[in-house]
C-alpha angles and dihedrals in degrees: 000000000000114000122198132171111268131195088291085080094056101103128194136049143171114326113243135174121249100240104051108008085243120158122219089265109087111246095013118112130182131205134165128022093338092073127071101219097106113359092040094050094048117346111214132163113286094012088118087065090052091049092049099046102035095031089052092049089055100037096048097057090037093058092046091052089049093051093046091048095055117114091204134031133212091280089069093059112096116247088232089073092058093041092053093052092046090053091049093052092044090052090054091049095047091047091055093043093053098036112127109206144128102238125105111216092214090057090053090047093050091049092049091051093049094051095045092047092049100045112014107051120089103316111058131183120191093225091054093045089053090050090048092052090051089050092051090051089051090051090050089056091048089050087068088063100048120134120210117223090204116053099172119122098218121082092337106177092182090060091049090050091052092049090053093042090065090052089050091054093050093046091048089057091050091053093045099046092043090053091046093056095047104081101188140069118254130155111324091350107093125173115183089204090056104030097164130076112251107208094167093064107016110034085116142105113245113229121194128195123190121210113176107282095003137075116204125194131203131170133225121202118237117238107235096167095114097044118022111222119254135175117275105234130181097177100061130087116255 
């Protein structure tokens, strides 16, 4: 039987606080596999169920408390704010629909998947991570030259795919650069050049923030006060 890393090995997720499952965007909450709290910190089997059930129990009441605590509701927000965002999204859609290029978005998507699967799953080598980041940047440039086969404005699945493809490219860079910086082996992140866990430097949660055109990383220390960290061994007697 051939065994290969599945999505269980895709670490990470949206940052949330412990008390309310709130993100750092006011009014936005995350629960389930989209958040990092459990499966991002150490992804184990059935953790998605924990994230879904417990995260939902926390995020639901937290969002209600947030809504009830607001001094103002949506009706107090000027319509110009909505109109400005609508124009922004319409501009992006129209730009893609009328873009005259030679690149097929499915080809870019396939190449992205091949590179990430080859170099950014469990076993990670820095030289390959560097090559992968360079490839993703190349794909981002090629993305500017894509040509949509469907240019209709109603229920255009090709347009939706292209919008998500850009997000995939950005997220792939986040994963790749984050892995490149972390010189250690921990969980499903294994570097043959750095086979040991490095708690002194990397007992931290990686946090990534995306500003258009720039990815910024910061790190949050993990509280180990309740359970001191120890090596995970499978070759020692209990």
